[in-house]
C-alpha positions as CSV (number, residue, x, y, z in Angstrom):
1,X,-8.4,-18.2,8.9
2,X,-11.5,-17.8,5.8
3,X,-9.8,-15.9,2.9
4,X,-12.1,-12.7,1.9
5,X,-12.2,-11.3,-1.9
6,X,-12.7,-7.9,-2.2
7,X,-13.3,-6.2,-5.5
8,X,-11.6,-2.5,-5.6
9,X,-13.1,-0.1,-7.9
10,X,-11.4,3.1,-8.9
11,X,-13.6,6.4,-11.0
12,X,-10.5,9.1,-12.2
13,X,-11.4,12.2,-12.8
14,X,-9.3,15.8,-13.0
15,X,-11.0,16.7,-9.7
16,X,-10.6,13.4,-7.6
17,X,-10.0,9.2,-7.9
18,X,-13.2,7.6,-6.1
19,X,-13.0,4.7,-4.6
20,X,-15.3,2.3,-4.0
21,X,-14.4,-1.8,-2.5
22,X,-17.2,-4.9,-2.3
23,X,-16.8,-8.2,-0.9
24,X,-17.4,-11.1,-2.5
25,X,-21.1,-11.4,-3.3
26,X,-21.9,-8.2,-4.3
27,X,-21.9,-6.5,-7.2
28,X,-21.0,-3.3,-8.3
29,X,-21.3,-1.1,-11.2
30,X,-18.5,-0.3,-13.7
31,X,-17.8,2.8,-15.4
32,X,-16.9,1.6,-18.6
33,X,-13.8,3.7,-19.3
34,X,-12.5,2.8,-15.9
35,X,-9.2,0.0,-17.3
36,X,-8.8,3.8,-19.4
37,X,-8.6,5.9,-16.4
38,X,-7.2,3.5,-14.0
39,X,-3.8,2.7,-17.1
40,X,-3.7,6.9,-17.3
41,X,-3.3,7.0,-13.4
42,X,-0.6,4.0,-13.8
43,X,0.6,6.1,-16.6
44,X,1.3,9.6,-14.0
């Protein structure tokens, strides 16, 4: 069985949480404040 790497991106706002998933070899853009938003989400 071949291992597959998937990348998960989260975009968090007061109204919603957007989740995107990309497979290895595909690129997607990341909002500049993504890490901060994830940390805020985890703290809640």
